[in-house]
N, CA, C and O atoms as a GROMACS GRO file, in nm:
protein
  324
    1MET      N    1   0.626   1.493  -0.749
    1MET     CA    2   0.642   1.344  -0.778
    1MET      C    3   0.573   1.245  -0.689
    1MET      O    4   0.604   1.254  -0.570
    2ILE      N    5   0.487   1.153  -0.721
    2ILE     CA    6   0.432   1.052  -0.672
    2ILE      C    7   0.556   0.911  -0.656
    2ILE      O    8   0.635   0.865  -0.738
    3HIS      N    9   0.531   0.880  -0.533
    3HIS     CA   10   0.614   0.776  -0.496
    3HIS      C   11   0.499   0.642  -0.447
    3HIS      O   12   0.416   0.648  -0.356
    4ASN      N   13   0.524   0.533  -0.530
    4ASN     CA   14   0.421   0.411  -0.508
    4ASN      C   15   0.511   0.310  -0.469
    4ASN      O   16   0.620   0.289  -0.521
    5LYS      N   17   0.452   0.235  -0.356
    5LYS     CA   18   0.516   0.120  -0.293
    5LYS      C   19   0.372   0.021  -0.305
    5LYS      O   20   0.256   0.063  -0.296
    6CYS      N   21   0.424  -0.146  -0.332
    6CYS     CA   22   0.321  -0.227  -0.333
    6CYS      C   23   0.332  -0.324  -0.244
    6CYS      O   24   0.445  -0.372  -0.234
    7PHE      N   25   0.245  -0.370  -0.172
    7PHE     CA   26   0.250  -0.493  -0.055
    7PHE      C   27   0.154  -0.595  -0.069
    7PHE      O   28   0.044  -0.560  -0.110
    8ARG      N   29   0.174  -0.709  -0.043
    8ARG     CA   30   0.104  -0.828  -0.010
    8ARG      C   31   0.075  -0.812   0.136
    8ARG      O   32   0.166  -0.780   0.214
    9ILE      N   33  -0.050  -0.832   0.178
    9ILE     CA   34  -0.086  -0.874   0.318
    9ILE      C   35  -0.188  -0.936   0.334
    9ILE      O   36  -0.270  -0.940   0.242
   10ARG      N   37  -0.214  -1.008   0.462
   10ARG     CA   38  -0.327  -1.093   0.471
   10ARG      C   39  -0.444  -1.045   0.462
   10ARG      O   40  -0.462  -0.936   0.516
   11SER      N   41  -0.552  -1.105   0.395
   11SER     CA   42  -0.676  -1.061   0.346
   11SER      C   43  -0.748  -1.002   0.474
   11SER      O   44  -0.824  -0.907   0.459
   12LYS      N   45  -0.728  -1.053   0.589
   12LYS     CA   46  -0.794  -1.035   0.700
   12LYS      C   47  -0.759  -0.893   0.753
   12LYS      O   48  -0.845  -0.833   0.817
   13ASP      N   49  -0.649  -0.841   0.733
   13ASP     CA   50  -0.579  -0.722   0.756
   13ASP      C   51  -0.606  -0.615   0.666
   13ASP      O   52  -0.577  -0.501   0.702
   14LEU      N   53  -0.656  -0.634   0.555
   14LEU     CA   54  -0.666  -0.533   0.466
   14LEU      C   55  -0.750  -0.414   0.483
   14LEU      O   56  -0.732  -0.304   0.430
   15ALA      N   57  -0.842  -0.446   0.561
   15ALA     CA   58  -0.916  -0.317   0.601
   15ALA      C   59  -0.859  -0.257   0.715
   15ALA      O   60  -0.857  -0.134   0.710
   16LEU      N   61  -0.816  -0.304   0.810
   16LEU     CA   62  -0.761  -0.238   0.918
   16LEU      C   63  -0.606  -0.140   0.861
   16LEU      O   64  -0.583  -0.023   0.891
   17VAL      N   65  -0.522  -0.225   0.780
   17VAL     CA   66  -0.410  -0.170   0.741
   17VAL      C   67  -0.436  -0.039   0.655
   17VAL      O   68  -0.364   0.061   0.655
   18LYS      N   69  -0.554  -0.058   0.580
   18LYS     CA   70  -0.611   0.081   0.493
   18LYS      C   71  -0.629   0.178   0.581
   18LYS      O   72  -0.571   0.285   0.562
   19PHE      N   73  -0.711   0.161   0.692
   19PHE     CA   74  -0.777   0.231   0.797
   19PHE      C   75  -0.650   0.315   0.854
   19PHE      O   76  -0.648   0.438   0.855
   20ILE      N   77  -0.552   0.239   0.899
   20ILE     CA   78  -0.449   0.308   0.957
   20ILE      C   79  -0.371   0.425   0.904
   20ILE      O   80  -0.332   0.528   0.959
   21LEU      N   81  -0.356   0.370   0.756
   21LEU     CA   82  -0.292   0.454   0.667
   21LEU      C   83  -0.352   0.559   0.621
   21LEU      O   84  -0.284   0.657   0.590
   22GLU      N   85  -0.494   0.560   0.608
   22GLU     CA   86  -0.571   0.646   0.564
   22GLU      C   87  -0.603   0.752   0.681
   22GLU      O   88  -0.649   0.864   0.659
   23GLY      N   89  -0.570   0.694   0.824
   23GLY     CA   90  -0.568   0.798   0.947
   23GLY      C   91  -0.485   0.940   0.930
   23GLY      O   92  -0.517   1.055   0.960
   24TYR      N   93  -0.379   0.890   0.876
   24TYR     CA   94  -0.275   0.997   0.867
   24TYR      C   95  -0.317   1.075   0.723
   24TYR      O   96  -0.264   1.056   0.613
   25GLU      N   97  -0.417   1.159   0.749
   25GLU     CA   98  -0.482   1.261   0.664
   25GLU      C   99  -0.390   1.308   0.575
   25GLU      O  100  -0.304   1.379   0.627
   26GLY      N  101  -0.379   1.290   0.443
   26GLY     CA  102  -0.302   1.373   0.348
   26GLY      C  103  -0.152   1.305   0.323
   26GLY      O  104  -0.071   1.352   0.242
   27LEU      N  105  -0.127   1.192   0.399
   27LEU     CA  106   0.015   1.152   0.388
   27LEU      C  107   0.004   1.040   0.287
   27LEU      O  108   0.107   1.013   0.225
   28ALA      N  109  -0.091   0.979   0.263
   28ALA     CA  110  -0.110   0.847   0.153
   28ALA      C  111  -0.223   0.834   0.099
   28ALA      O  112  -0.326   0.881   0.147
   29THR      N  113  -0.216   0.758  -0.022
   29THR     CA  114  -0.337   0.714  -0.040
   29THR      C  115  -0.321   0.548  -0.087
   29THR      O  116  -0.227   0.499  -0.149
   30VAL      N  117  -0.432   0.484  -0.042
   30VAL     CA  118  -0.410   0.318  -0.050
   30VAL      C  119  -0.499   0.287  -0.131
   30VAL      O  120  -0.617   0.305  -0.101
   31THR      N  121  -0.461   0.231  -0.258
   31THR     CA  122  -0.561   0.145  -0.332
   31THR      C  123  -0.553  -0.026  -0.332
   31THR      O  124  -0.446  -0.083  -0.313
   32THR      N  125  -0.630  -0.071  -0.347
   32THR     CA  126  -0.628  -0.203  -0.349
   32THR      C  127  -0.621  -0.253  -0.494
   32THR      O  128  -0.707  -0.225  -0.579
   33ILE      N  129  -0.497  -0.340  -0.519
   33ILE     CA  130  -0.476  -0.357  -0.649
   33ILE      C  131  -0.544  -0.508  -0.699
   33ILE      O  132  -0.579  -0.538  -0.813
   34ASP      N  133  -0.550  -0.601  -0.558
   34ASP     CA  134  -0.612  -0.730  -0.602
   34ASP      C  135  -0.647  -0.764  -0.452
   34ASP      O  136  -0.569  -0.784  -0.359
   35ARG      N  137  -0.815  -0.763  -0.455
   35ARG     CA  138  -0.886  -0.792  -0.310
   35ARG      C  139  -0.851  -0.944  -0.279
   35ARG      O  140  -0.807  -0.974  -0.168
   36GLN      N  141  -0.868  -1.022  -0.361
   36GLN     CA  142  -0.828  -1.163  -0.326
   36GLN      C  143  -0.701  -1.209  -0.287
   36GLN      O  144  -0.685  -1.296  -0.201
   37ALA      N  145  -0.597  -1.144  -0.359
   37ALA     CA  146  -0.458  -1.154  -0.323
   37ALA      C  147  -0.399  -1.067  -0.205
   37ALA      O  148  -0.285  -1.072  -0.158
   38ALA      N  149  -0.516  -0.978  -0.164
   38ALA     CA  150  -0.475  -0.866  -0.065
   38ALA      C  151  -0.364  -0.784  -0.103
   38ALA      O  152  -0.282  -0.757  -0.015
   39ASP      N  153  -0.346  -0.738  -0.222
   39ASP     CA  154  -0.248  -0.692  -0.268
   39ASP      C  155  -0.278  -0.521  -0.267
   39ASP      O  156  -0.393  -0.494  -0.302
   40ILE      N  157  -0.215  -0.434  -0.240
   40ILE     CA  158  -0.229  -0.296  -0.209
   40ILE      C  159  -0.100  -0.222  -0.269
   40ILE      O  160   0.017  -0.259  -0.264
   41MET      N  161  -0.160  -0.098  -0.333
   41MET     CA  162  -0.020   0.024  -0.354
   41MET      C  163  -0.048   0.148  -0.293
   41MET      O  164  -0.150   0.216  -0.305
   42ILE      N  165   0.058   0.170  -0.223
   42ILE     CA  166   0.054   0.290  -0.141
   42ILE      C  167   0.094   0.409  -0.189
   42ILE      O  168   0.216   0.417  -0.173
   43SER      N  169   0.056   0.494  -0.234
   43SER     CA  170   0.112   0.628  -0.309
   43SER      C  171   0.118   0.748  -0.222
   43SER      O  172   0.022   0.770  -0.148
   44THR      N  173   0.213   0.822  -0.221
   44THR     CA  174   0.255   0.947  -0.139
   44THR      C  175   0.327   1.050  -0.240
   44THR      O  176   0.378   1.012  -0.345
   45SER      N  177   0.326   1.161  -0.203
   45SER     CA  178   0.409   1.267  -0.264
   45SER      C  179   0.565   1.211  -0.216
   45SER      O  180   0.583   1.139  -0.117
   46ILE      N  181   0.660   1.254  -0.296
   46ILE     CA  182   0.804   1.197  -0.284
   46ILE      C  183   0.829   1.291  -0.118
   46ILE      O  184   0.899   1.238  -0.032
   47ASP      N  185   0.779   1.397  -0.098
   47ASP     CA  186   0.804   1.489   0.024
   47ASP      C  187   0.787   1.407   0.151
   47ASP      O  188   0.866   1.416   0.245
   48PHE      N  189   0.652   1.305   0.151
   48PHE     CA  190   0.639   1.239   0.252
   48PHE      C  191   0.700   1.103   0.253
   48PHE      O  192   0.686   1.041   0.358
   49SER      N  193   0.761   1.049   0.163
   49SER     CA  194   0.810   0.905   0.153
   49SER      C  195   0.899   0.873   0.284
   49SER      O  196   0.900   0.761   0.333
   50ILE      N  197   0.977   0.982   0.338
   50ILE     CA  198   1.028   0.895   0.454
   50ILE      C  199   0.928   0.904   0.573
   50ILE      O  200   0.927   0.812   0.655
   51ASP      N  201   0.854   0.998   0.586
   51ASP     CA  202   0.754   0.960   0.710
   51ASP      C  203   0.677   0.846   0.659
   51ASP      O  204   0.660   0.758   0.743
   52LEU      N  205   0.622   0.822   0.533
   52LEU     CA  206   0.574   0.692   0.503
   52LEU      C  207   0.651   0.583   0.530
   52LEU      O  208   0.601   0.488   0.590
   53ASP      N  209   0.769   0.583   0.495
   53ASP     CA  210   0.852   0.456   0.528
   53ASP      C  211   0.861   0.424   0.661
   53ASP      O  212   0.871   0.304   0.685
   54GLU      N  213   0.861   0.517   0.773
   54GLU     CA  214   0.879   0.508   0.909
   54GLU      C  215   0.730   0.418   0.951
   54GLU      O  216   0.727   0.320   1.026
   55ILE      N  217   0.640   0.465   0.897
   55ILE     CA  218   0.506   0.420   0.948
   55ILE      C  219   0.470   0.274   0.905
   55ILE      O  220   0.396   0.197   0.968
   56ILE      N  221   0.545   0.245   0.767
   56ILE     CA  222   0.532   0.137   0.718
   56ILE      C  223   0.603   0.016   0.823
   56ILE      O  224   0.549  -0.090   0.854
   57GLU      N  225   0.718   0.059   0.859
   57GLU     CA  226   0.822  -0.012   0.927
   57GLU      C  227   0.767  -0.039   1.084
   57GLU      O  228   0.806  -0.132   1.155
   58ALA      N  229   0.666   0.064   1.124
   58ALA     CA  230   0.596   0.038   1.230
   58ALA      C  231   0.470  -0.076   1.230
   58ALA      O  232   0.434  -0.159   1.314
   59ILE      N  233   0.424  -0.040   1.100
   59ILE     CA  234   0.291  -0.157   1.068
   59ILE      C  235   0.359  -0.300   1.030
   59ILE      O  236   0.288  -0.400   1.032
   60LYS      N  237   0.467  -0.306   1.003
   60LYS     CA  238   0.530  -0.442   0.949
   60LYS      C  239   0.535  -0.502   1.090
   60LYS      O  240   0.522  -0.624   1.093
   61LYS      N  241   0.551  -0.438   1.211
   61LYS     CA  242   0.581  -0.512   1.359
   61LYS      C  243   0.474  -0.581   1.384
   61LYS      O  244   0.480  -0.682   1.454
   62GLU      N  245   0.344  -0.533   1.323
   62GLU     CA  246   0.202  -0.586   1.378
   62GLU      C  247   0.131  -0.670   1.267
   62GLU      O  248   0.055  -0.762   1.296
   63PHE      N  249   0.160  -0.634   1.140
   63PHE     CA  250   0.103  -0.716   1.018
   63PHE      C  251   0.192  -0.751   0.934
   63PHE      O  252   0.303  -0.697   0.936
   64SER      N  253   0.161  -0.844   0.849
   64SER     CA  254   0.266  -0.911   0.752
   64SER      C  255   0.235  -0.806   0.627
   64SER      O  256   0.132  -0.783   0.563
   65LEU      N  257   0.340  -0.766   0.622
   65LEU     CA  258   0.372  -0.662   0.479
   65LEU      C  259   0.463  -0.746   0.408
   65LEU      O  260   0.555  -0.794   0.475
   66GLU      N  261   0.457  -0.776   0.278
   66GLU     CA  262   0.551  -0.816   0.178
   66GLU      C  263   0.550  -0.726   0.059
   66GLU      O  264   0.458  -0.713  -0.023
   67GLY      N  265   0.667  -0.664   0.062
   67GLY     CA  266   0.691  -0.573  -0.068
   67GLY      C  267   0.708  -0.635  -0.174
   67GLY      O  268   0.779  -0.735  -0.172
   68PHE      N  269   0.647  -0.589  -0.300
   68PHE     CA  270   0.661  -0.655  -0.425
   68PHE      C  271   0.693  -0.534  -0.541
   68PHE      O  272   0.673  -0.418  -0.503
   69ARG      N  273   0.731  -0.549  -0.649
   69ARG     CA  274   0.723  -0.454  -0.765
   69ARG      C  275   0.618  -0.504  -0.842
   69ARG      O  276   0.592  -0.620  -0.872
   70LEU      N  277   0.556  -0.389  -0.874
   70LEU     CA  278   0.440  -0.406  -1.010
   70LEU      C  279   0.499  -0.353  -1.157
   70LEU      O  280   0.549  -0.247  -1.195
   71LEU      N  281   0.476  -0.453  -1.204
   71LEU     CA  282   0.515  -0.432  -1.359
   71LEU      C  283   0.451  -0.325  -1.456
   71LEU      O  284   0.329  -0.316  -1.474
   72GLU      N  285   0.551  -0.240  -1.520
   72GLU     CA  286   0.456  -0.152  -1.602
   72GLU      C  287   0.334  -0.182  -1.676
   72GLU      O  288   0.340  -0.262  -1.769
   73ASN      N  289   0.220  -0.124  -1.642
   73ASN     CA  290   0.111  -0.156  -1.708
   73ASN      C  291   0.005  -0.279  -1.640
   73ASN      O  292  -0.109  -0.308  -1.678
   74GLU      N  293   0.086  -0.340  -1.527
   74GLU     CA  294   0.034  -0.435  -1.457
   74GLU      C  295  -0.093  -0.405  -1.383
   74GLU      O  296  -0.184  -0.488  -1.370
   75PHE      N  297  -0.095  -0.288  -1.337
   75PHE     CA  298  -0.208  -0.248  -1.283
   75PHE      C  299  -0.333  -0.213  -1.364
   75PHE      O  300  -0.442  -0.233  -1.311
   76SER      N  301  -0.327  -0.168  -1.478
   76SER     CA  302  -0.416  -0.151  -1.547
   76SER      C  303  -0.496  -0.257  -1.623
   76SER      O  304  -0.611  -0.253  -1.666
   77SER      N  305  -0.397  -0.358  -1.627
   77SER     CA  306  -0.446  -0.514  -1.641
   77SER      C  307  -0.513  -0.552  -1.539
   77SER      O  308  -0.615  -0.615  -1.568
   78ARG      N  309  -0.493  -0.537  -1.431
   78ARG     CA  310  -0.547  -0.616  -1.322
   78ARG      C  311  -0.684  -0.541  -1.299
   78ARG      O  312  -0.784  -0.604  -1.265
   79GLU      N  313  -0.685  -0.415  -1.317
   79GLU     CA  314  -0.819  -0.345  -1.291
   79GLU      C  315  -0.920  -0.403  -1.401
   79GLU      O  316  -1.037  -0.419  -1.367
   80GLU      N  317  -0.890  -0.427  -1.499
   80GLU     CA  318  -0.992  -0.491  -1.604
   80GLU      C  319  -1.047  -0.614  -1.585
   80GLU      O  320  -1.142  -0.656  -1.651
   81GLU      N  321  -0.973  -0.694  -1.470
   81GLU     CA  322  -1.020  -0.835  -1.459
   81GLU      C  323  -1.153  -0.830  -1.387
   81GLU      O  324  -1.214  -0.934  -1.364
   0.00000   0.00000   0.00000
């Protein structure tokens, strides 16, 4: 089962946060939902969700991460824009 979390970050931090998360190879996938708004979706296996939560909490100490819920079908409509 896949566990997704969505966050809004400062656009200047987008590449660095993605780089940090993807450095934990195999732990999570980071998808940019909206580049202008700097919205990302972090996906992981439910088996790694606790580990990912701990990493996200550490990242929040250095970067502004604001969680939000993505409504059903909203991701696909954003891709089409």
